[in-house]
N, C-alpha and C positions, 0 to 999 in steps of 0.2 A: 234336156234333162237326162241324166244318166239312168238307164233302165236297170232295175234290180232283178237279181235272180230270186224268184218267188217260190214258195213251197208248192203252189198249185201247178206251175208249169214244169216242175221236175217230178212231182208226185205222179203225174200222168204217164211218165215214160220209164220210171225205174221199177223193175220187178226183180224178184230174187228166186233163183232156182233152189231145188232141194238137194240135200246131201246126207247120205247115211252116216257119215263119220262125226257129225257135230251134234253133241248132246244138248239137251235142254232148250232146243230151238232158238239158241242165241245167235244173233248176227255177230260175226267175228269182229271184235273191237279194232284189231289192227287194220282190217280191210276198210272199215269206215274211216279211220284216221287217214288211211292211204288215199281215199277218195277226196278228203279235204285237201291233201297235198297236190293231187294231180289234176284238179279242175283248172284248166288253163283258159283264161279269158284274155283275148288279144285285142289290141286297138286296131280297128280296121275302118278307115275313112269311107270305104266304098259301100259299107253296109248302112242302109237307111235306118234312122232311129236307133243306131247302135244296138241292133238285135244280137242275141247270142249266136255266135258262129255255129252253123250246123255241124261242122266237123267236130267241134268241141263237145257238143251234145252226144254225138255218136261215140266219141271216146269215153264219155261218162257212162253211157249205156253198156259198152263193151266191158269196161272195168267192173261195172256193177254185176254183170252176168257171171263174174267169178266168185261172187259172194253167195254162199249156199246155206240152206236150212236143213233141219232134221227130216228124215224120211217120214217120221210119224206125224208130221204136219199134214192134215188132210186137205189143206187148201193148195191148189195149184197156182203158181205164179203169185205167191204172197207178196204184197207190197210192203215197202218200208213204212213204218209208222211216221206220222207227222213229226213227232219229237225227234226221231232218228234223222229225218231229212233236215230238221233244224240244225242238228249237230254237224251235218255235212256242209250246209251252205251258210252257216253263221258267219257273219262278217264279210262274206264275199258280196259286196254291195255295189261295186262300180264296174262297169265295162269300159275301161279306159286304161291308160298307161299306169296310173297310180291306183292301187287298191289297198284296202285295209283288211287285216285278218285279226279277229279278236277271239280270245278264249280258246286257243288251240291247246288241247290237253297234252301235257308232256308225259304220256304214259310210256312205260317200258314194255316188257313182255307181259302178255295178258295173264300168264300163269304166275307172274311175280306178285306176291302179296305185300311187298314193301310199301308202307304208306308214303315214304319220301319219294319213291319213284313213280307212284301213281297219282299223287295229289299236286305235284308241282305244275303250275300252269303258266303259260305265256299269256298274260292278261291283256297286253296291248302291243300290236306290232304295226307301226305306222309307215306309210310311204314305202311300200314294197312292191316291186313288179311281180306279177304272176308269170312264171316262165314255164318251159316244158317240164315234163315229169322229172327228168334227171336233175335239172337245175333247181326245181322247187325242192327236191330231196336234199340237195346240198344246203339250201337256205334253212330248211326246217332243222337239219342236223346242227347247224351253227346255233340256232336259237335254243335247241335242246341242250347243247353243250353249255351255253351260258347259264341255263337254269340248273345245271348239275354242278356248278362251280363249288358249292359248299357240301356236296354229297360225296365224301371221300370213298365210301364203299363202292358206289357205282363207278366212280372215276378209276379206281384201282383195277376194277374188273376189265376196263377198256384199255387203260394206258400203263398199268403196272404200278409198282410201289413208288416210283419217282414222283408221282402226282399226288401222293398221300396228303400233302399240305395244301393242296389246291393249286389254282393257276390264275394267271392274269391273261385276259384276252385283248388282242390288238386288232384294229382295222387294217386290212391289207392295202386299202386305198391311201391312207395317210399315216399309218403306223402309230396312231394315237390309241391310248388305253380306252377300252370299252368298259365303263362303269355303270352303264345304263343300257338296257336292251334296245332302246330307241336309237342308240348310236351305231348299231350294227348296219353295215353297208354291204351291198353286193360287190364282189371283187371285180376289178377292171379286167378287160380282155387281155392286157399285157401281163397281168399278175398270174404266175403259176400257182401261187398259194391261194386257197379258198378261205383259210383262216389262220391266225397266228396265236399260238398258246405259249406262255412262258410258265414252266413248272416252278413253283415257289421253292420247293425243296432243293432243287439243283440249280435254279436260276437259268436253266437251259431253255432257249427259244426254239420252238418247232414251227416251221412254215409247212402247213399241212395241205396236201391235195386230197380233196374228198372225191372218191369214186363211188357213185351211188348206182346200184344195180336195179332199182325198182322201176325205172323208166326204160328208155331205149338203152342200148349198149353204151357204156361210158366211153367218151372220146378221149384218146390220148394224143392224137395228131389230127388237128382239125382243119380240113379243106385248105391245104397249102399247095399252091402251084409252084412250078419249077422257077418261075420268075421272082419268087420271094427273096427278100434281102439276104437271108442266111445262106442261100445257094449261089448267090452272085459272087463275082470276083472279090476276094478279101472277106467274104462271108464266113461265118463260123463253120458252116458245113460244106464249103466249096470243095474241099479235098475229098469229101465223101460222095460227091455228086456222080462221078463216072460209074462207080459200082452200083449206085442207086438207079442210074439210067438203065443199066443192063437188066436189073431186076424188073423194072416197070415195063421194059420192052417185052420180057417174057410174059408178064401178066397180061399185057394188051394182046399179044399173039394168042394166048389161051382164050381170051374173050372173043377174038375174031373167029376162031375155029369152033366156038360154042362149047368148049370144054369146061368153062367156069362161068358163073354169073357175075353180077356186079360186086357182090360181097362174097369174099372167099377167105378162108383161114390161110394165114401166111404159111403155116406148116404144110398145108395141102397143096398150094400152088407152087411152093418152093420146097419140095420134100427132101432133096438131097443137096443142100447148099454147101459149097466149099466153105470151110471154117473161116477163112479170111473175109469172104463176102458176107457171111452170116454175122460175124463180129462187127463189120461195118454197119450193117442194118441195125444191130443192137445199139450201137453208139448213136445213130441218128434218132432212134426211138427214145433212148435215154435223154437226149437233149430236149425233146419235146415234152417228155413227162416231167422232168425236173428243172430244166434250166431256162427255157425260153420258147418263143413262138417264131413264126416265119419272119416277123419284123425285127427280131433280135432278142438279146438276153433280157430276162425278166428282172424287174426291180425287186421281186420277191421270189427268188428261186426256192425250190422245194427240197426239204430234207426229211420228209416223212409222208406217208400215205395213210389215209383212213378209208378203208373199204367198208361200204355199207350195203347190206342186202335189203334191209328194211329200216328206213329212218325212224320208224316208230317202235322198233325192237332193238334195244342197245346190245342185246346178246348176240346180234348178228354183225356188230361192228368189230373190225379188226384193225389195230394200229400197227404200222410197220415203220420202223426207224431206218433211214438211209443217210447216214452221216457223211459218207465218203463215196468216191466213184465206184469202188468195189461193191459196196452195198447197193448202189443204184443199178449197176450192171447185173448183179445177182437178182434184183427184183424183176428186171426186164426178162431175164432168163426164166424166172419162175412163171411169168404170165405169157411167155412167148407162144406156147401152143394154143392159147386162147385169143390171140390177136387176129382181128379180121381186117383185111385190106380192101380198099376200093378206090377207083378213080371217079371223081365227081365233077360236074360242071359248076357247082357252087364255088365261089371264090376265084373264078377264072378272070384274068384281066381283060379289059376291053381295048386297051392300047395295042396297036398292031405290032409294035416292036416287042412288047412284052409277050404277046401271043406267039411270036416267032421263037422266043426263048423257050416257051412251053411245048413247042412241037414234039420233041422226043417223048413226051409223056402223054400226048393227047390220044384218046380213043374216041372216035366220032360215032355217035349213035343218035338216030332221030333228029338230025341236024343240030345236035348239041356237041360241043367240044368238051370232053371230059378229061381234064388234065390236072385236077387238084387231088393231091394225095390225102387220103382219109384213113385213119386207123382207129379201131375201137376194140374194146375188150368184150369177148363173148361171155354171157352170163354162165 
């Protein structure tokens, strides 16, 4: 039987600190909504009776410690009320691959008094995986977008006047029209677009990459080894490989001398790059942001980016159109100083021949071969 998250087993661990800056002793609404989005329950066969994973509870506690109350509250370590806990855990009823989320409020900014932005609700979301914080933020953003489809004022604030007549949403997995919220599906790993919107006024389709900052740093190049198809003979990035090899050699040498840690800003580890080498790196990054993965070009290449600081506050959403290569290169240049590079063991091949291909990138640490290139955007 699938064990449920109960009020009692969370009520015992969640406490709230005090904060001078918050008036009326109200718990921040956005923070509570954020808790709904970031509770991650993973399927783990090794856990008897499907108990809640301890690490996930610790994550919940840590996030909750960021929620604060007014100094004037004379109780130390005030607990969240039972009703507030219900708002956090409502609908999260299964510890398994498939979960259901019900009645997730589609609120915008807490200071926004618009009835339309604060009363639209997602009444039922079925058959949805609970992912990590960043991924859950992307999913919640898509559901919120669907519920905003008839709210031209809110849409114009995000996307501009071209969306004033509304939009049609399409699934990235099959390009079918989404006319019911239950038809929304998570994007496949080969799809660069997280959602597709067609503006009715212009008939223009936007394949949108959602970069959500409320979890870990958003990934733009995800654990890709040198043996990946795009770097092999006749691969899309084969001609970029030699210059990339030289950069990763510098990075690994810095790691060996202890000058840098595993995660380091590109602009810090390569402060004075030759313009040609820097442009080569920008082209590689551009490919992974907009065009494809290590396995090849995407069936849904991206022509726009939706940056999200808080999925529950649409005033923090920023839509960036990148219709052509120049727009895409300019976008990479804009985020370049925030890019964090690392070499990881995740995604490394087990095949010996492929491992040999990876050798120029491998940094060995604690008996682990770290040769998968990983790039993220610093918050």
